[in-house]
C-alpha positions as CSV (number, residue, x, y, z in Angstrom):
1,M,116.5,-209.9,140.7
2,S,114.2,-207.5,142.4
3,Y,114.2,-205.9,145.8
4,T,111.5,-207.3,148.2
5,D,110.4,-206.4,151.6
6,E,109.6,-210.1,152.1
7,P,112.3,-211.7,154.3
8,M,114.2,-214.5,153.0
9,Q,113.2,-217.9,154.2
10,H,115.9,-219.3,156.6
11,A,116.4,-222.4,158.7
12,F,116.8,-220.4,161.9
13,D,113.9,-220.2,164.3
14,E,112.5,-217.1,166.0
15,R,115.4,-217.1,168.6
16,S,118.2,-217.2,165.8
17,F,120.7,-214.8,165.3
18,D,119.1,-213.5,162.1
19,M,120.8,-210.4,160.5
20,Q,117.7,-209.8,158.3
21,V,115.8,-209.2,161.6
22,I,118.5,-207.3,163.5
23,L,119.6,-204.7,161.0
24,P,116.4,-203.2,160.0
25,R,115.8,-202.6,163.8
26,I,119.3,-201.1,164.1
27,A,118.7,-198.9,161.2
28,S,115.6,-197.5,162.7
29,L,117.4,-196.3,165.9
30,S,117.3,-192.4,166.6
31,V,120.4,-190.5,167.3
32,F,118.3,-188.0,168.8
33,N,116.8,-190.3,171.6
34,P,117.1,-188.4,175.0
35,E,117.7,-192.0,176.6
36,G,120.9,-192.1,174.6
37,L,121.6,-194.3,171.5
38,L,123.1,-197.2,173.4
39,A,120.0,-197.7,175.8
40,E,117.9,-197.7,172.6
41,L,120.2,-200.2,170.9
42,V,120.3,-202.7,174.0
43,K,116.3,-202.5,173.7
44,V,116.1,-203.1,170.1
45,L,118.6,-206.1,170.4
46,A,116.8,-207.7,173.1
47,E,113.6,-207.5,171.2
48,A,115.3,-208.8,168.0
49,L,117.1,-211.7,169.7
50,H,114.3,-212.6,172.1
51,T,116.5,-212.1,175.1
52,D,116.4,-210.5,178.2
53,R,119.9,-209.9,179.2
54,I,122.2,-207.8,177.3
55,T,125.3,-205.6,178.5
56,H,127.0,-203.1,176.4
57,V,130.3,-201.9,178.1
58,I,132.6,-199.2,177.3
59,L,136.1,-199.5,179.1
60,E,139.6,-198.1,179.3
61,E,141.8,-201.0,178.0
62,E,144.9,-200.2,179.8
63,S,143.5,-199.8,183.2
64,E,140.6,-202.2,182.5
65,S,138.3,-199.8,184.0
66,I,134.7,-199.6,183.1
67,L,133.6,-196.3,181.7
68,S,130.0,-196.8,181.1
69,V,127.6,-199.6,181.2
70,T,124.1,-199.9,179.3
71,H,122.3,-203.1,180.2
72,L,118.9,-204.6,180.1
73,G,117.9,-207.6,182.5
74,L,120.5,-206.7,185.5
75,E,119.2,-205.3,188.4
76,S,121.9,-203.0,188.9
77,V,125.7,-202.8,188.2
78,P,127.4,-202.3,191.6
79,E,130.0,-199.5,192.0
80,E,132.7,-201.7,193.2
81,E,132.6,-203.6,189.8
82,V,134.8,-200.9,188.1
83,V,137.0,-203.6,186.3
84,A,136.1,-205.7,183.3
85,G,135.2,-209.5,183.6
86,K,137.5,-212.1,182.3
87,V,135.4,-212.8,179.4
88,I,135.1,-209.3,178.3
89,L,139.0,-208.9,178.5
90,K,139.5,-212.2,176.5
91,A,137.1,-211.0,173.7
92,M,138.9,-207.6,173.5
93,T,142.5,-209.1,173.7
94,E,141.9,-211.7,171.1
95,G,139.8,-209.5,169.1
96,R,137.2,-211.9,168.2
97,A,134.0,-213.0,169.8
98,Q,133.6,-215.3,172.5
99,I,130.6,-217.5,171.7
100,V,129.9,-220.1,174.3
101,G,127.0,-222.7,174.2
102,N,127.6,-223.6,177.8
103,M,129.3,-221.3,180.2
104,I,129.4,-224.1,182.8
105,E,132.2,-226.0,180.8
106,L,134.4,-222.3,181.1
107,P,134.2,-221.8,184.9
108,D,137.3,-219.6,184.5
109,L,135.5,-217.2,182.5
110,A,132.0,-217.1,184.3
111,S,130.5,-214.1,185.2
112,I,130.0,-213.2,189.1
113,R,126.4,-213.3,188.1
114,A,126.5,-216.8,185.9
115,D,123.8,-218.2,188.7
116,D,121.4,-215.7,187.5
117,Y,121.3,-217.0,183.8
118,K,118.4,-218.6,182.3
119,T,120.5,-220.3,179.8
120,N,124.4,-221.2,179.4
121,G,124.4,-220.0,176.1
122,C,126.2,-216.5,175.8
123,A,128.5,-214.5,173.5
124,V,130.9,-211.5,174.0
125,L,131.5,-209.4,171.0
126,P,134.5,-207.2,171.1
127,L,133.9,-203.6,170.0
128,C,136.8,-202.0,168.0
129,Y,136.7,-199.0,165.7
130,H,139.7,-198.2,163.4
131,E,141.9,-200.5,165.8
132,V,140.9,-198.7,169.1
133,K,139.4,-201.0,171.4
134,L,136.3,-199.8,172.8
135,G,134.6,-202.4,174.9
136,A,132.3,-205.3,174.4
137,L,128.6,-206.3,173.6
138,C,127.5,-209.0,176.1
139,L,124.6,-211.4,174.9
140,S,123.3,-213.6,177.6
141,N,120.6,-216.3,177.9
142,L,120.9,-217.3,174.2
143,S,119.3,-220.5,173.0
144,A,121.5,-223.0,171.3
145,T,120.1,-221.9,168.0
146,Q,121.5,-218.5,168.4
147,V,124.7,-219.8,169.5
148,T,124.8,-222.0,166.5
149,G,123.8,-219.1,164.2
150,M,126.6,-216.9,165.5
151,L,129.1,-219.7,165.0
152,V,127.9,-220.2,161.6
153,Q,127.7,-216.6,160.6
154,K,131.1,-215.4,162.0
155,R,131.4,-212.8,159.1
156,E,128.1,-211.4,159.5
157,L,128.8,-211.3,163.4
158,D,132.2,-209.4,162.7
159,L,130.3,-206.8,160.5
160,F,127.6,-206.5,163.2
161,S,130.1,-205.8,165.8
162,D,131.7,-203.3,163.7
163,L,128.2,-201.5,163.4
164,V,127.9,-201.6,167.2
165,A,131.3,-200.2,167.6
166,L,130.5,-197.2,165.2
167,L,127.3,-196.4,167.2
168,T,129.3,-196.7,170.2
169,V,131.8,-193.9,169.0
170,L,128.8,-192.0,167.9
171,Q,127.5,-192.0,171.4
172,M,130.7,-191.3,173.1
173,Q,131.2,-188.0,170.7
174,K,127.6,-187.1,171.9
175,A,128.6,-187.4,175.5
176,A,131.8,-185.4,175.0
177,A,129.9,-182.7,173.1
178,N,127.9,-182.5,176.0
179,G,130.6,-182.0,178.5
180,D,131.0,-185.7,179.8
181,S,135.0,-186.2,179.8
182,K,135.0,-190.0,181.0
183,F,135.5,-191.0,177.3
184,E,138.6,-188.3,176.6
185,K,141.3,-190.9,176.3
186,L,139.2,-193.0,173.8
187,I,138.4,-190.1,171.7
188,S,142.0,-189.0,171.8
189,R,143.0,-192.4,170.6
190,L,140.4,-192.4,167.8
191,T,141.2,-188.9,166.6
192,A,145.1,-189.9,166.7
193,Q,144.2,-192.9,164.5
194,H,142.7,-190.6,161.9
195,S,145.4,-187.6,161.9
């Protein structure tokens, strides 16, 4: 068996959750990007997944307070939205991705922006690094094919979440090194976990 740059043929369409497309794009990210690693990640994922709405959230689990939001496809995140949404908290509490084909069927978890969605498919991936819960990656406006792809590739989705969590930690460390103290508690927990 030899290595080839040709992608393997697969049954998913261009709007699938295809790790063979996603991973090389993540590998091309620059940790030196002045916009920030997470902003670049969100843009790359939007392109790879052919979606226009992605939100990366870092939060303090105990208080449920949002520490950082990096997004694409939202006009703005109002200052009063300082507490994480129900679906993010559910994903973090259960420690597993919340993959929904039709958000209308789960009104108790629906976002306050649910009316703005183009499709009802979404996924909220919990971000956890060495047992420290960091936040979530919210993928919205997903096609039925993408939702199905995520459901059948749960192991790959978990590894993908782990990779995004690692990138989150790198961004938090960079922010802390530049004097940003908002991630202090999370970084302390991560440091204690490795002591």
